[in-house]
C-alpha positions, 0 to 999 in steps of 0.5 A: 906109745904108738898103737894101731888097731885094725877092725872090720875084717870077716868072711864075705862072698866073692863080689862082696865088700868090706870096710877095714878101719885102723884106729891109731894113737900115740902120734899126730897122725895127720903128718904121717903116711899110713899104709895097708898091707896084707899077707896070705898064707905062705906068702910075703906081706905085700903092699895094698894101699897107702895115703900120704900126709898130703892125702895122696893115695897109692894102690897096688895094681891088684887092687886099683879100681876096687879098693879105696883108702881114706883117712880121718885125721880128726879121728886118727883113723885110716880106712880101706874100703874093699869092693868086688872082693875075690878069693885072691884077696883072702889074707890078714890085713895090716895097717902101718904108720910111716916112721918119718913125719912129712915123709916122701919115702916109698909108701909101698915099701915095708921098711918105710913103716915102723909101727904095725897093727895086729892084723885083721883077717879077711876071707873071701869065699868063692 
C-alpha cells in the first residue's frame, strides 16, 4: 500500500520560510517522479514543483526562484524548501507520486499522479 505523509506546514509571516517534507512508503520511489501541488480555498489544485526520477526539477512560474524541491531516495522523502513566502502562498500543500516508473509524463499535470498525501496547511500572514 502506497502512503504519502506530509509535514512541516504552519503559520509564518510574510518573508519567512518553511520546509515541507513528504515521507513515502510502498514503492521504490527513486524510480518515480514526485510532485508538490497546492490548493487555496475556492481554487483548483495547482502545480507547484516536481522532481523527476532523474532528479530534474520543475517549478511553476509563481514559485520559481523562491521554492526548491529535493529528494532523498535513501529516506524515501521529498522536500519543498519555501523561502520569501507571501500571503498568496497560503494553501494546503499536497505531495504526490507518479503513476508510472521511469516516466516522461507531464509532471505539472494532476493526472500524472496516482497517490496523494493528506496535505499540510501553510498559512502566510501579511
